[in-house]
N, C-alpha and C positions, 0 to 999 in steps of 0.2 A: 252274864248268865252262864251257868255251868252246863256242860254237855249232859245228855240223857244218861242217867245211871252213874255219873261220876262219883257222887257221894256214896252210893250204895256199894260200889266195888272199887275200893282204893287200889287193889292189886292192878287193875287195868289202867295203869299210868306209866309214863316213861320211868325207867330205872337207870340211874347213873352207871355207865360202863356196860350197859346191856341194850340189846336191840330186839324188839318183838319180831317174831317170825311165825310161820306155820311149820309145824313138824309133821311131815307125811309119815304115817305109821304103816306097819305091816297090817294086814287084815285082822280086825278085831283085837288090836293091841293098844287102842287109845287109852284105856284105863291104866294099863301097865306103864305106858309112857308118862302119863300124868303122875302116877305114884313115884316113878323114878325122878321126875322133876322135883316133887316134894321132898324126897330123900336128899337130893343134892342142894336144896334151897333155891332152886330155879323158879322164879315167878312163872306160873302156868295157869292156863284156863282151858277147861274142857267143858264146853256147853253141852248140857244133857237135855233130853226131851223124854216125855212119858210115852211108852209104847205098850199097847194093850193087845193081847192075843186071847182068843176064845178057844178053849179046848175042853171037851167033855162036860160042857155046861158050866165051866168055871171061867172066870176072867182072870188072866194073869197079867200083872202090871210090872213093867221093867223100866229102868232108866237106861237109855241108850244114847250114844253120842249123837248130837244134832247134825254134825257134819262127819259122816263116816270116814275114817282114815286120817283125821286131822286133830292135832292138839296145838294150841297157841301158847308160845312160851317166849321168855326173854333170857336166853342163856348168855352167860358171860364167856370171856375167853377160856377156851379149853373145855368148857362144859358140854359142847356139842359132841366132842370125841367121846366123852364119858357116856352120854346118852346113846350114842351109836353102838357102844359096847354092849348095850342091853339086847341087841339084835331085834329091837322092836321099832327103831326109827329107820325109815327108808331114806329120807332126805330132808334137808332143811330148805325151806322156801322163804327167802328174804322178802320183806315187805318193801315195795318201792317207796311207800309213804307211810312211815310208822304212825304218824298222827291220825291218818285216815283209817288205818287198821284198828287202832285203839278206839276210835269213834264208832266204827262198825261193831266192834266187840262189845262196847258198852250198850249199844242198841240191842244186840243179841242177848246180852245179860238181862236187860229190862224185860224182854219177851220171855226169857227163861224163868225169871222170878214171878211173872204173872201166872205161870202154870196154866196157860190156856192151850186149847187144841191148836196144833199147827201142822202145816204140811210143808215138806221140802219142795222148793221150787227150783227147777233147773234154770240156770242163766245161759242163754244161748249166745254163742260167740258169732262175731261177724263172719260170714262165709259158711256157716253151718247149715246143712240141709235139714229141713224140718217139715213136719206134716201138720196141717191145721186140723184140729179134732172137733171143733164146734163152730156154730154160726153158719152164715151163708157160704163160707169158704171151706167147710168141712170136706176133707179128702184132698185138698190142694196141696201139692208138694212144691217147695221153693227153697230159696236161700235167704237167710237173715242178713239184712244190711241195715246200716244206720244212714239216714238221709235227713238232713235238716233237724238233727238231734232227736229223731224219732226212730223207733224200731219199725222196720218195714219188711215185707216179704217180697222178694224178687221172684217173679214167675217168668221163666225164660222159654223161648222157642229157639233152641240152639241151632236148628237147621238154618234159620234166617238171621241168627245172631242179633236177636231183638229180645227185649224183656219189658215187663211192666212192674211197677212198684205199687204195693197195696199196704196200707197201714193195718197192723194186726195187734191184738193184745197177746203178750207173751204167754199168758195163762192158757191160751187156746192152742199152744204149740207143743209138739213132742218131737224128739229127734227122729228123723226119717231113716 
């Protein structure tokens, strides 16, 4: 069975002599980097989402990058230098696992094509301080840890060097 979105987006496949990566862009330069990739013939993907603003009784609709500051591309040898000459690419972030990146991007593409409302969700890293915003633990500050393959909140009493672990939904967390 094919991966999600594989047939709909043949671009999001491995390309001979190229490796998919994330290009971290300067602020609000994602579309410029994507256009530069197209000019150079570099396979690239810029996931977009619909953004609506309300002003003066009017609804304004825009397509904005789904992941601000990132374009995904498969540059060949020498093409990164050419892209950096645009002064819009800050750095290249190599994928540790290209197949996993492509699978993730195919899933993102499927969501993008569905044109449904979406919200960006932060992914919290191990060791990050967070605040619980809802539920019975609202207001609790702790550190994100992974324990037995689950996201947990570590609430510590540093004076006595002791802590407790509580399972929490990431949706209820914000950076502290």
